[in-house]
C-alpha positions, 0 to 999 in steps of 0.5 A: 747525106750530101746535096746533089749540088755539092756532089756536082761541084766536087765532080766538076772540080775533079774533071777540071783537075784531070784535064788541066793537071792543076788543082781548082780553088775550092771556093769561098769557104772558111777553110779555103781562106784559112789555108790561103792566109797560112801560105802568107804568114808575113801579111797580117790582115786582122785586128780592129782599127784600134789594134792597127793604131796601137801597132802604128804607134808601137812602130813609131816608138821603135823608130824613135828609140833607134834614133834617140835611144831610150828616155832617161828614168822619170822623176825630177832631175833637181831632186837628188 
């Protein structure tokens, strides 16, 4: 059983859609947000601050590798 407010909201969206010919945004539901994020996969907007710090360090390391190349194998160069 649906609430009257849900029915009214759906009815109003359908009326606007019929009048304008355009679909109306469904509000601020998790599903609506997920659909919007799926439309823009190149825009990453998730993770913790620590994840972002790791991502930035990784990007800097990639840029350094492009400039300087990989570091030589570790160890003491005097030991043969």
